[in-house]
C-alpha positions in Angstrom: -30.4 -50.1 70.2 -28.6 -51.9 67.8 -29.0 -55.8 67.1 -27.8 -58.4 69.5 -25.2 -60.9 68.0 -24.0 -64.1 69.0 -20.6 -65.9 68.6 -20.6 -69.1 66.7 -17.7 -71.3 65.8 -17.0 -73.9 63.1 -14.4 -76.3 62.3 -13.2 -75.9 58.7 -10.2 -76.7 56.9 -7.0 -74.4 57.1 -7.4 -74.1 53.2 -10.9 -73.0 53.4 -10.3 -70.5 56.0 -7.2 -69.1 54.0 -9.3 -68.8 50.9 -12.1 -67.1 52.7 -10.2 -64.5 54.5 -8.4 -63.6 51.0 -11.9 -63.2 49.8 -13.0 -61.1 52.4 -10.1 -58.9 52.2 -10.8 -58.5 48.6 -14.2 -57.6 49.4 -12.9 -55.2 52.3 -14.5 -57.2 54.8 -13.4 -59.2 57.9 -13.7 -62.9 58.2 -16.3 -62.7 60.6 -18.4 -60.2 58.7 -18.3 -62.7 55.6 -19.0 -65.8 57.5 -22.1 -63.9 59.1 -23.2 -63.1 55.7 -22.8 -66.5 54.1 -24.4 -68.1 56.8 -27.5 -65.9 56.8 -27.8 -65.9 53.0 -27.5 -69.9 53.1 -29.9 -70.5 55.9 -32.8 -68.5 54.3 -32.0 -70.8 51.4 -32.2 -74.0 53.4 -35.2 -72.9 55.2 -37.0 -72.4 51.8 -35.9 -75.8 50.8 -37.0 -77.2 53.8 -34.1 -79.6 54.3 -30.3 -80.1 53.2 -31.1 -82.9 50.7 -33.7 -81.0 49.0 -31.3 -77.9 49.0 -28.8 -79.5 47.5 -31.2 -81.8 45.2 -32.6 -78.5 44.0 -29.5 -76.8 43.2 -28.1 -79.7 41.3 -31.6 -79.6 39.4 -31.4 -76.0 38.7 -27.8 -76.1 37.3 -28.9 -79.1 34.9 -31.7 -76.6 33.6 -29.3 -73.7 33.2 -26.9 -76.0 31.2 -29.7 -77.3 29.1 -31.1 -73.9 28.5 -27.9 -72.8 27.3 -27.0 -75.5 25.0 -30.3 -75.2 23.5 -29.6 -71.5 22.8 -26.0 -72.2 21.5 -27.4 -75.2 19.0 
């Protein structure tokens, strides 16, 4: 039976599109496939965080913790 798919459009800068296209090619994927993977992955994280604010604040907190842990290990 297969999975039903729906087309979605986004406006992005030409630079981002070019960079994503280049990355997709290096992964031997199409731009559409890479976009679908990124959208699904990021939406799962957004749902887990509960809001875009929490998603971004949580990411910053996590990066700060990783940075702190690395400083402690090296110092």
